[in-house]
C-alpha positions in Angstrom: 0.0 0.0 0.0 1.4 3.4 -1.1 0.2 6.5 0.7 1.7 10.0 0.6 2.8 11.4 4.0 4.6 14.6 2.7 1.7 16.1 0.8 3.3 19.5 0.3 6.5 18.0 -1.0 4.6 15.7 -3.3 2.6 18.6 -4.7 5.8 20.6 -5.3 7.3 17.8 -7.4 4.0 17.3 -9.2 3.9 21.1 -10.1 7.5 21.0 -11.4 7.1 17.9 -13.5 7.2 18.3 -17.3 3.7 16.7 -17.6 2.0 19.7 -15.9 4.5 22.6 -16.1 3.2 23.7 -19.5 -0.4 24.1 -18.2 -1.8 27.6 -17.7 -1.1 28.9 -14.2 -4.8 29.2 -13.4 -5.5 25.6 -14.5 -2.4 24.3 -12.6 -3.7 25.9 -9.5 -7.0 24.2 -9.8 -5.3 20.8 -10.5 -3.0 21.1 -7.5 -5.9 22.0 -5.2 -7.9 19.0 -6.4 -4.9 16.6 -6.0 -4.2 18.0 -2.5 -7.8 17.4 -1.5 -7.5 13.8 -2.8 -4.2 13.1 -1.0 -5.6 14.4 2.3 -8.0 11.5 2.3 -5.0 9.2 2.8 -5.7 7.0 -0.2 -3.6 4.1 -1.6 -2.5 6.0 -4.7 -2.2 2.7 -6.6 -5.7 1.5 -5.8 -8.3 2.5 -8.4 -11.2 2.1 -5.9 -9.8 4.9 -3.8 -9.9 7.3 -6.7 -13.5 6.3 -7.6 -14.7 6.5 -3.9 -13.1 10.0 -3.6 -14.8 11.1 -6.8 -18.2 9.7 -5.7 -17.9 11.7 -2.4 -16.6 14.9 -4.0 -18.4 14.9 -7.4 -21.5 13.0 -6.2 -23.8 15.4 -8.1 -22.3 14.3 -11.4 -23.0 10.7 -10.7 -26.6 11.4 -9.8 -27.2 14.1 -12.4 -29.1 16.2 -9.9 -27.8 19.5 -11.0 -25.4 21.1 -13.5 -24.2 24.0 -11.2 -21.0 22.3 -10.0 -19.3 22.5 -13.4 -15.8 23.0 -12.1 -15.9 19.8 -10.1 -15.3 18.0 -13.4 -11.7 19.2 -13.1 -11.2 16.4 -10.5 -11.2 13.8 -13.2 -8.6 15.6 -15.3 -6.4 16.6 -12.3 -6.3 13.0 -10.9 -5.6 11.7 -14.4 -2.7 14.2 -14.7 -1.4 13.1 -11.3 -1.5 9.5 -12.3 0.5 10.3 -15.5 3.0 12.0 -13.3 3.2 9.0 -10.9 3.5 6.6 -13.9 6.4 8.7 -15.3 8.4 8.3 -12.1 7.5 4.7 -11.4 10.4 2.2 -12.1 8.5 -1.1 -11.9 6.5 -2.1 -15.0 3.6 -3.5 -12.9 3.3 -0.1 -11.2 3.3 1.7 -14.5 0.6 -0.7 -15.7 -1.6 0.0 -12.6 -1.5 3.8 -13.3 -2.3 3.2 -17.0 -5.5 1.3 -15.9 -6.4 4.0 -13.4 -6.0 6.7 -16.1 -8.3 4.8 -18.4 -10.8 4.3 -15.7 -10.9 8.0 -14.9 -11.3 8.8 -18.6 -14.1 6.3 -19.0 -15.8 7.4 -15.8 -15.8 11.1 -16.4 -19.2 12.4 -17.7 -19.1 14.0 -21.1 -21.4 16.8 -20.0 -24.5 17.4 -17.9 -27.8 16.2 -19.3 -29.4 19.5 -18.4 -26.6 21.7 -19.7 -27.8 24.4 -22.0 -26.0 25.5 -25.1 -24.8 29.1 -24.8 -27.1 31.5 -26.6 -25.8 32.6 -30.0 -26.2 36.2 -30.8 -25.7 37.6 -34.3 -22.9 40.1 -34.9 -25.6 42.8 -35.1 -27.0 41.7 -31.7 -23.6 41.6 -30.1 -22.8 45.1 -31.4 -26.1 46.3 -29.8 -25.1 44.7 -26.5 -21.7 46.5 -26.7 -23.5 49.7 -27.5 -25.4 49.5 -24.2 -22.3 49.0 -22.0 -21.8 51.9 -19.6 -18.1 52.1 -19.5 -16.2 53.1 -22.7 -13.3 50.9 -21.6 -15.6 47.9 -21.4 -17.0 48.7 -24.9 -13.4 48.4 -26.3 -12.7 45.2 -24.3 -15.9 43.6 -25.6 -15.2 44.6 -29.1 -11.7 43.1 -28.9 -13.1 39.8 -27.6 -15.7 39.8 -30.4 -13.5 40.8 -33.2 -10.4 38.7 -32.4 -12.1 35.8 -30.6 -9.9 36.2 -27.5 -10.6 35.7 -23.8 -11.3 38.8 -21.7 -8.5 37.7 -19.4 -6.0 38.1 -22.2 -7.4 41.6 -22.9 -7.0 42.5 -19.2 -3.4 41.3 -19.2 -2.4 43.6 -22.1 0.4 45.8 -21.0 1.8 49.1 -22.3 5.5 48.2 -22.0 7.9 50.8 -23.6 9.9 48.3 -25.6 7.0 46.1 -26.7 3.6 47.7 -26.4 0.7 45.3 -26.7 -1.2 47.8 -28.9 0.5 49.5 -31.8 -0.5 50.8 -35.3 1.1 50.1 -38.7 0.5 51.3 -42.2 -0.5 48.5 -44.6 -1.7 49.0 -48.1 -2.3 52.8 -47.5 -4.4 52.1 -44.4 -3.7 52.2 -40.7 -4.1 48.8 -39.1 -4.2 48.0 -35.4 -1.6 45.4 -34.3 -2.5 43.6 -31.1 0.1 41.5 -29.4 -1.1 39.1 -26.7 1.9 38.0 -24.5 -0.1 36.3 -21.8 -2.6 34.0 -23.4 -3.8 30.8 -21.8 -1.0 28.2 -21.7 1.7 30.9 -21.8 1.3 31.3 -25.6 1.8 34.6 -27.5 -0.2 35.7 -30.5 -0.3 38.7 -32.9 -3.7 39.7 -34.3 -4.8 42.6 -36.5 -7.6 45.1 -36.4 -8.7 46.1 -40.0 -11.8 48.0 -39.0 -10.9 51.7 -39.6 -13.5 53.0 -37.1 -12.3 50.5 -34.4 -8.7 51.5 -35.0 -9.6 55.1 -34.5 -11.5 54.3 -31.3 -8.4 52.5 -29.9 -6.2 55.5 -30.9 -8.5 58.0 -29.2 -8.6 55.8 -26.0 -4.9 55.6 -25.8 -4.4 59.3 -26.4 -7.2 60.6 -24.1 -8.5 57.9 -21.7 -5.6 55.6 -21.0 -3.8 56.9 -17.8 -2.2 53.8 -16.3 1.5 53.3 -17.2 1.3 49.5 -17.3 -2.1 47.8 -18.1 -4.4 49.2 -20.8 -7.7 48.1 -19.3 -7.0 47.4 -15.6 -8.1 50.2 -13.2 -6.2 50.1 -9.9 -7.7 53.2 -8.3 -10.9 51.5 -7.1 -9.1 48.5 -5.6 -7.8 48.3 -2.1 -4.1 49.0 -1.6 -1.5 46.3 -1.4 -3.8 43.7 -3.2 -2.1 41.1 -5.4 -2.3 41.4 -9.2 -4.6 38.4 -9.2 -7.1 40.1 -6.9 -7.0 43.3 -9.0 -7.5 41.3 -12.1 -10.5 39.5 -10.7 -12.0 42.8 -9.5 -11.7 44.4 -12.9 -13.2 41.3 -14.5 -16.1 41.5 -12.1 -16.8 45.2 -13.0 -16.7 44.2 -16.7 -19.1 41.2 -16.3 -21.5 43.3 -14.2 -21.6 45.9 -16.9 -22.0 43.3 -19.6 -24.8 41.5 -17.7 -26.8 44.7 -17.3 -26.3 45.4 -21.1 -27.6 41.9 -21.9 -30.7 42.5 -19.7 -31.4 45.9 -21.4 -31.2 44.2 -24.8 -33.7 41.5 -23.7 -31.2 38.6 -23.5 -30.9 36.0 -20.7 -27.5 36.6 -19.1 -27.7 33.2 -17.5 -27.2 31.7 -20.9 -24.4 34.0 -21.6 -20.9 34.7 -20.2 -17.9 36.9 -21.1 -16.6 33.8 -22.9 -19.5 33.8 -25.3 -17.9 36.5 -27.5 -15.2 33.9 -28.2 -17.7 31.1 -28.7 -19.9 33.1 -31.0 -16.8 34.2 -33.0 -15.8 30.5 -33.4 -19.3 29.8 -34.7 -19.1 32.7 -37.1 -15.8 31.4 -38.5 -17.2 27.9 -38.8 -20.3 29.1 -40.6 -18.1 31.1 -43.0 -15.6 28.3 -43.7 -17.1 25.0 -42.6 -13.5 24.2 -41.7 -12.8 23.2 -38.1 -9.1 23.7 -38.6 -9.7 27.4 -39.6 -11.5 27.7 -36.2 -8.5 26.2 -34.5 -6.2 28.7 -36.0 -8.5 31.6 -35.3 -8.8 30.6 -31.6 -5.1 29.9 -31.2 -5.8 26.4 -29.9 -2.7 24.2 -29.5 -4.8 21.0 -29.5 -7.6 20.3 -32.0 -9.5 18.5 -29.2 -10.2 21.9 -27.6 -11.6 23.2 -30.9 -13.7 20.1 -31.2 -15.1 20.7 -27.8 -16.1 24.2 -28.7 -17.9 23.0 -31.9 -19.6 20.1 -30.3 -20.8 22.2 -27.3 -22.4 24.6 -29.6 -24.0 21.8 -31.6 -22.0 22.7 -34.7 -20.5 19.2 -35.3 -22.2 16.0 -34.5 -21.0 13.1 -32.4 -20.2 9.7 -33.8 -23.7 8.2 -33.1 -25.5 11.1 -34.9 -23.2 10.8 -37.8 -23.7 7.0 -38.1 -27.5 7.6 -38.0 -27.3 10.3 -40.6 -25.1 8.1 -42.9 -27.3 5.1 -42.4 -30.4 7.1 -43.4 -28.5 8.3 -46.5 -27.7 4.7 -47.5 -31.3 3.6 -46.9 -32.5 6.5 -49.1 -30.3 5.3 -51.9 -31.5 1.8 -51.5 -35.1 2.9 -51.8 -34.3 4.8 -55.0 -33.1 1.6 -56.6 
């Protein structure tokens, strides 16, 4: 029986392992918290039943399908699988490696795909989204929302944009006799960087006016520190500014007659993905647009929005097509 007595030491080694050190900081924090909670139950980490019993006690609602409100609890399946991959990588005996392989498969097979009562996020047309943005109270929030909508980026990436002297995140270039906005994201999810362009002349002018007249902070373009308490961490300030933005967006959605419970700040990104897919019918074009490293993330987006079918639906559709051809003969 193998139990972990030095939990903090185990977590430090888990965090520094190559299996998890490429994960976004926010995701890693959730994973470590989940694994820590698991290890505190004093499990035999090589016994599959201990993992399942922990999940049943922690994520019981997912097993009983009573509610879909505990969405983030699904991270326990992923975090424990990552932990098992880490343990497998440092195991020396083949039989121990085999045990972890089986546990990883069990966790994958046990994890629910999604809640049966989970609703697809509401899709708003470009015109409807622009109308919502129009009703935002804060001018800064209007620009943030339009960046998310136009570039398909996360609002967190927009908030992290910094005005560094040597590499400003927002700059302007002349291309084909027109001024184009150049947006560099240095802190995207997973530590990636990405360069995107604004070709809308009016939007470019709005950004220029904002930087010349409204932008006063010498570091972050859209983070306001004045309203925050002193000596707060950057993470706390970031969350506070995110809350102000979401509160403004929620009110704008209500004014426009939309159900904010079926929307989130992330829906600008999801709706943009749907627009690109409708335009191209190419899931790999969506992957490039969203800067996904793994196509599985893109596939999740498209499936969650009902844009691409699962295997069973495709089999049924193809079977009906064959039947139709048989009847013609």
